[in-house]
C-alpha positions in Angstrom: -73.8 96.8 -108.1 -71.6 96.4 -104.8 -68.1 94.8 -106.1 -64.8 95.0 -104.3 -63.3 95.9 -107.6 -65.5 99.4 -107.9 -64.7 100.2 -104.0 -61.2 99.1 -105.0 -61.2 102.2 -107.7 -63.1 104.7 -105.4 -60.3 103.9 -102.4 -57.8 104.4 -104.8 -59.1 107.5 -106.7 -59.1 109.2 -103.4 -55.9 107.9 -101.6 -54.4 109.2 -104.7 -56.2 112.9 -104.4 -55.0 112.8 -100.6 -51.7 112.3 -101.7 -51.5 114.6 -103.9 -52.5 117.4 -101.6 -50.6 116.0 -98.2 -47.5 117.9 -99.8 -49.3 121.0 -99.0 -49.9 120.5 -95.7 -45.6 120.4 -94.9 -46.7 123.4 -92.7 -49.2 121.8 -90.6 -50.5 126.0 -89.5 -52.6 125.0 -93.3 -55.0 122.4 -91.8 -56.1 125.3 -89.7 -59.5 126.7 -90.6 -62.2 128.7 -89.2 -66.0 127.6 -89.6 -67.1 130.6 -91.7 -64.0 129.2 -94.4 -66.0 125.7 -94.7 -69.6 127.2 -94.1 -68.6 129.8 -97.2 -67.1 127.7 -99.4 -70.0 126.7 -101.6 -73.5 128.9 -101.3 -75.3 125.5 -100.2 -73.0 124.5 -97.3 -74.1 126.9 -94.7 -78.2 126.3 -95.1 -77.6 122.9 -95.5 -75.4 122.3 -92.5 -78.2 124.6 -90.6 -80.9 121.9 -91.4 -79.4 119.4 -89.0 -80.7 122.0 -86.0 -78.8 122.3 -82.6 -76.3 119.5 -82.3 -74.8 120.1 -79.0 -74.3 116.6 -77.4 -75.8 114.8 -79.9 -74.3 111.9 -81.5 -73.4 112.7 -85.3 -72.1 111.0 -88.1 -70.1 112.6 -91.1 -70.8 110.2 -93.4 -67.6 110.0 -95.9 -65.7 112.1 -94.0 -62.8 113.2 -96.9 -60.7 116.0 -95.6 -62.6 116.1 -92.4 -63.6 119.5 -92.0 -67.6 119.7 -91.5 -66.3 116.9 -88.6 -64.5 119.6 -86.9 -67.0 121.9 -87.4 -69.9 119.9 -85.7 -67.3 118.8 -83.2 -66.7 123.2 -82.6 -70.7 123.0 -81.9 -71.1 120.4 -79.5 -71.8 117.2 -81.3 -70.0 113.8 -80.5 -68.5 113.1 -84.0 -68.1 109.6 -85.4 -66.3 110.1 -89.0 -66.0 107.8 -91.5 -63.9 106.9 -95.1 -63.3 104.8 -97.6 -60.1 106.2 -98.3 -57.1 105.3 -95.6 -55.4 108.4 -97.1 -58.2 110.7 -96.6 -58.7 109.4 -93.2 -55.1 110.5 -92.1 -55.7 114.1 -93.4 -59.0 114.3 -91.4 -57.5 112.6 -88.2 -54.6 115.6 -88.8 -56.5 118.1 -89.2 -59.1 117.1 -86.3 -55.7 117.0 -83.9 -54.4 120.3 -85.1 -57.6 122.0 -84.8 -58.4 120.3 -81.5 -61.2 118.6 -82.2 -62.4 115.2 -80.5 -63.5 113.1 -83.4 -63.8 109.1 -83.7 -62.8 108.0 -87.1 -63.5 105.0 -88.7 -62.5 103.4 -91.8 -65.4 102.3 -93.5 -68.0 101.4 -96.9 -71.3 103.3 -96.5 -72.9 100.3 -98.0 -71.9 98.3 -95.1 -71.7 100.4 -92.0 -69.9 99.1 -88.9 -72.4 100.8 -86.7 -75.3 99.4 -84.5 -78.9 99.9 -85.2 -80.1 103.7 -84.1 -76.7 105.1 -83.0 -76.5 108.7 -84.8 -79.0 111.6 -84.2 -78.0 113.6 -86.8 -76.0 112.9 -90.3 -74.0 115.1 -92.2 -72.5 114.0 -96.1 -70.9 116.3 -98.5 -70.8 114.6 -102.0 -71.4 111.5 -101.1 -74.1 109.7 -102.3 -73.7 109.9 -105.8 -70.5 107.6 -105.8 -73.1 105.1 -104.2 -75.5 102.4 -104.9 -78.5 104.7 -103.6 -81.3 101.9 -102.2 -78.5 99.8 -100.4 -76.7 103.1 -99.1 -80.1 104.5 -97.9 -81.1 101.4 -96.2 -77.9 101.3 -94.1 -78.6 104.9 -93.6 -82.0 104.3 -92.0 -80.5 101.5 -90.1 -78.2 103.9 -88.1 -80.1 107.1 -88.2 -82.1 107.4 -84.3 -86.1 107.3 -84.8 -86.6 110.9 -85.5 -83.3 111.4 -86.7 -81.9 114.0 -89.5 -79.7 113.4 -92.2 -78.6 116.1 -94.3 -76.7 115.7 -98.0 -75.2 118.0 -100.6 -75.2 116.5 -104.3 -74.7 117.7 -107.4 -78.1 116.9 -109.7 -78.0 115.6 -113.3 -80.9 116.5 -114.5 -80.0 119.6 -116.4 -79.2 118.5 -119.8 -76.7 121.9 -120.6 -74.9 121.6 -117.6 -74.0 117.8 -118.3 -72.9 118.5 -121.2 -70.6 121.2 -119.9 -69.5 118.5 -116.8 -68.1 115.9 -119.7 -67.0 118.6 -122.6 -65.3 121.8 -120.5 -62.4 121.8 -118.9 -62.4 123.2 -115.3 -60.6 123.2 -112.3 -61.4 119.6 -110.0 -63.1 117.8 -112.8 -61.6 114.3 -112.0 -64.0 111.9 -111.1 -64.2 108.1 -110.1 -66.2 105.7 -113.3 -69.2 104.8 -111.2 -69.8 108.0 -109.8 -72.9 109.9 -111.5 -74.8 113.3 -110.6 -78.1 112.5 -109.0 -81.2 112.2 -111.1 -84.8 110.9 -111.0 -83.8 107.1 -110.6 -81.8 108.1 -107.5 -84.5 110.7 -105.5 -86.7 107.7 -106.0 -84.4 105.1 -104.4 -84.2 107.2 -101.8 -87.9 108.3 -100.8 -88.8 104.6 -101.1 -86.8 104.1 -97.8 -87.2 108.3 -96.8 -90.8 109.0 -98.2 -90.8 112.7 -96.9 -87.6 113.7 -98.6 -86.9 117.1 -99.2 -85.1 118.6 -102.2 -83.8 122.1 -102.6 -82.0 123.5 -105.2 -78.7 125.7 -105.5 -77.3 127.3 -108.7 -79.7 127.5 -110.9 -78.6 130.6 -113.5 -75.6 131.6 -110.8 -73.7 127.8 -111.7 -72.3 130.5 -113.9 -70.0 131.0 -111.1 -67.7 128.0 -111.7 -66.0 130.4 -115.1 -67.4 133.9 -113.8 -65.3 136.4 -111.8 -67.7 137.2 -108.1 -69.3 140.6 -109.0 -72.1 142.2 -110.2 -73.3 139.4 -112.7 -72.9 136.4 -109.9 -74.8 138.7 -107.5 -77.5 139.2 -109.8 -77.9 135.6 -111.1 -78.1 134.3 -107.4 -80.7 137.1 -107.0 -82.4 135.7 -109.8 -82.4 132.1 -108.8 -83.8 132.6 -105.0 -86.9 134.2 -106.5 -87.0 131.6 -109.3 -86.6 128.7 -106.9 -89.5 130.3 -104.9 -91.4 130.3 -107.7 -91.0 126.9 -108.8 -88.9 124.8 -106.4 -89.8 121.9 -109.2 -86.6 123.8 -110.9 -84.1 122.2 -108.4 -83.6 118.9 -110.2 -82.2 121.7 -113.1 -79.9 123.3 -110.7 -75.8 122.2 -109.9 -76.3 121.0 -106.5 -79.2 119.6 -104.4 -79.6 119.5 -100.6 -81.2 116.6 -99.4 -83.1 116.3 -95.8 -84.0 112.9 -95.1 -86.1 112.3 -91.7 -86.5 109.1 -90.1 -90.3 108.8 -88.3 -89.9 109.0 -84.7 
């Protein structure tokens, strides 16, 4: 449901996160990062971003930009980047990061369910852990509106179909567990709402068995689980719904 109260809660939560992070940037050198640092910080980021294809010269939207790293990476690859977020706190951090990394990016304070952009403005859209905060039907319609014919949108989102994973998210302590009241990992009803607007929705799962890396140190066991994942998901793509994260590719017909 699209309500001022929900938006206020979401904005306040992420402003507080940004404020807590801001103390670590007293040394501005900490704002600098390499492409590899961002692309490899989770196993799905690099393959997901590759699904955008060549972005040089294209108008690209970083959808819910958060700390702004993706926007900087896209700008470094020649995209004409616009980035928006609901949180002024995160926008402030993202602007500082873009300036320090020499990236020219247009930043906009906006609500994903009511985008302030013209129809067919963007050729590509990137989002990471953002759709699961939104009313999926409303967000999908707005996304379709601002995407050019032939355009591609790629999102990385937590998946909520695995009962054991859902239990762990509720019960086990781990870093970064804080959540807003209205966010929910994606399940079938969310994907159905997306398919109503983007019928050719593509879904690829990441971290089926290897989600254990959240509690295990890197090593032979984690590598073995990743090896198993690659084969299991190739053998049965439907297992994607039990993964920790899914990469969604949405295409607007030309």
